[in-house]
N, C-alpha and C positions, 0 to 999 in steps of 0.2 A: 504493500500499499504506499502511496506517496505521502509518508508522514512529514516529508520536508515542508509541506504546506503549512504545517502546524508548529514549525520550529519557533521557539520563543524569540522575539525580537531582542536585539542587543540593547541594553539600557542606554539611554542618552547620557553623554558625558556629564558628570556632576559639575555644575558651574563653580567657579572659584568663590570661596567664602569672603575673601578679602583681596585687595589689590596692593596692600602694604603690610609687611610684618617684619620682625627682627630675625636675622640669621646669624648664627654663631660661627666665626672663623678663627681658629687658633685662640680661643678664649676672648675673642673680640666681637662684641655684639654690634652688627651693622644693620641699618634700615635697608630692607629689600623691597623694591617696587616691582610689581608684576603688571606688565602692560600688554593688553591684548591688541593685536594689530591684524586687521582682516587680510592684509597682504603678506603676512608672515607665513612661511612654509615650514619653518623649523624653529626651535628654541635658540635664542642667542643670549649670551650673558656678557655684561660689561661692568667694570668698576668705575664709579663716579670719580671725577678728578679729585685728587688729594686723598683717595681712599675713604671718602665720607659715607659711601653707601654703595649698594648694588642694584642692578636693574636687569630684569629678564623680560625679553620681548617674546610673546607666545602667540601661536595661532588661536583663533577663537574656539571656545569650547573644549580646550584641553583639560584633562583631569589634573587635579591638584597632586595626585600621587606621581604623575609623570614629571611634574616640576621638581618634586622632592628627589626623585631618582636622578634627574639631570644635575641637581645641585650636589648630590653625593658623588657623582662621577667627576665633577669638576672641583671638588673640595681641595685636592692637592694643588691644582692650578691656582686657585684663589689664594691659598696660603703662600705660595711662592711669589705671586705678584704683590701681595700686600707686604711681604717682607722687604721688598725693594723700595717701597714708598717711604719717604722720610717721616720721622716722628713729627707730631704736630708741635712746632716750636712755640714757646711762650714769649710774647712780646714783653720785654722788661728792660730797664736801664742796663746798659753794658753789652747788649747784643746788637747785631747789625741787621738793618732792613734795607733791601735794595730800593733805590729810587732811580728810575730811568736806567736801570742796569748797573748802577754804582752803589756798592754797599755803604750805608750811612750808619754810624754809631748812634744808638738811641741814648739820649741824655735827658734826665729828668730834672727840671728846675721848678719847684713848687711855688716860687715867690710871686709869680704873676698868674693872671687868669688863664683858663684853659685854651691855649693856642699852641700851634706847632710852627717852629721856625727852622729854616735851613741855615746851618752854621758850620763851624769847624771846631775840632778839638785837636790841639797839637798839629795843626795843618792838615788834618784829615776830615772828610765830610761827616757831618753829624746832623741828626734831627733832634732839635731841642724841644721837649714837650713840657709845657707849663700846666699848672693846676694839680688837682688831686691825683695821686698815684694810681688810685683804683680805676680811674677813667683813661689811663694812658693808651690801652689798645684801641678804645673807641675814638680817642682824639686822633690817633694815627690813621684810622680808617676814614674819618671825616676829612683829614688832610689829603689823603689819596683821592678821594672823591672830588674835592675841589680842584686838585691838579688835573684830574682826568677831564672834568668839564671844560676847563680852560684850554687844554691842549687839543683834546679831541674835537672840540667845536671848530677850532682853526683848521684842523686836517679835514674834517667833513666839508667845510666850505671850499677848501682847495680842491679836493677830489670830485665833489659834485659839480664844481665849475668845469672840470676837465671832461666829465662824461655828459654834461648838459642835462642833468636830472637834479631834482630837488628832493630832499628828505622831508617827509611829513613831520617827523619829530625825532629827537635824539634823546635816548634814555640811558640811565646808568644803573647797573644792578650788581649784585654779588652772586653770580651764577656759578653752579658747580659742574655743569656738563659742557658748557661752551663759553668761548670768549666774547662772541658777538653774534648778532642775528639781524636779519632784514626781513620784515614782513611784506606781504603782497601789497599793502597800502603804502609802503615806503617808510615805515617806522624803523629806525636803526637803534639797536641796543648794544651796549658795551659793558663788559665787566671792568669796574674801576681798578681791579687788581692789576690790569695790564700796565699801569703806571710803574710797576716794579720791573718791567721789562726794558730792554734797551730801546732807544728812540726808533731804530729801524723796524723793530718788531711792532711797536705802537703804530707806526705809519702803515705797515703791512696790514694790520688788523683793520684799520679804518678803510684802507683801499679795498680790502676784501669785501667788506660789507657794502661799501658804496658801489662796487662793481655789480653787486646783486640788484641794484636799482635798475640796471640795464639788462643784465643776464641773470634771471632767477633760476640758476642751475649751477652745476660745476662742470660744464662741458668745455671743449677746447676754446670756444670764443670767450667764455668767462675767464679762464686762466690767462689767455692772451691779454685781455683787458686788465686783469689784475697786475700782470707783470709790466704792462705799459704804465700803469699808475705808480707802481712800486717796483723798480728794477731789482730790488733785493728780496723779492718774494720768496724764492726757494730757500735762501739762507734764513729768513725770518721764520718760515714754516718749520724748518729743521730745529731752530732754537726753541720754538714753542713745544715741539714734540718732546724734546729733551727735558724741558724745565717746567712744563705746566703743572706736573704733580707737586713739585716743591712749592710753587707759588700758591697753589690752591690749598695746600696743607697749612699755611700760616693762619693761626687763629687770631681774630681781631675782637674776641669777646662776644 
C-alpha cells in the first residue's frame, strides 16, 4: 500500500526566540547578535571591531540548534582571533593616545574647567585634560568629536566639490562595525575615532564615503573615483585593516 501518502510532514523550523544573547568565549562573555537575512544561503560569523561583540548572519527560519552547533564548530577560531585583539586600554594620565596618527601623552591638570588642550611635555606632544579626573575619558572623546567635525567638514566640502554632488547631512557616531557610511539620500556618517588615524587615512575615509554619493556600490568605477579623490587609497585601506581593532578597542567610558 502507498503508505508514503500518509508520511508525517516535517515540522516547521522553530523560529529563533531571540535575536541577541550572550556567548562565552574563553571565559569572556560577549553580546551575540543573530541577524536573519533573506539573501543568506549559509551561516556567517564575524567579530565586531575591537572584539566588542559577535554577529551571526543566518538564512530565514533556521533552527536555533543549528546556530549552536555552528558556534561550537567555530569556538576555536573565535578564541584564536580574540587572543590577537589588544586588551581594552584604560585612558588615564601617563598613557598615550594617538591624534592624527601621532601619539600624545595624556596629562591631567585639574586646576581649570573641563577642557582639553594640545600641548607638549619635554618637547613631546601631549593632550592636557582639565577638570575632574573621573571625566577624563569623556573629555577626550568630546575633544575627538570636535576635531572630527572641524576637519571632516572641510574634507567633505573639498571632495563633494570634486564629484559635483552635495551631502544631505554629515553625522558623527561611535560605530563598532564600520568607519563610515553613505545612505541613499546622501547622508554621510563618520566615526569620530578616525581622528586617531593619520591624516591620509582620514582623507581616504571621507573620499570613500563621498564617492558613494556618485557610485553607490564598490565596483570598478567606485574604486577609480575613490583613488582619483584620494591617491593614497590603497595605502590608507591597508593601514585601517591593520589598526582598526586597536582603535576600536580604546575605551572612552
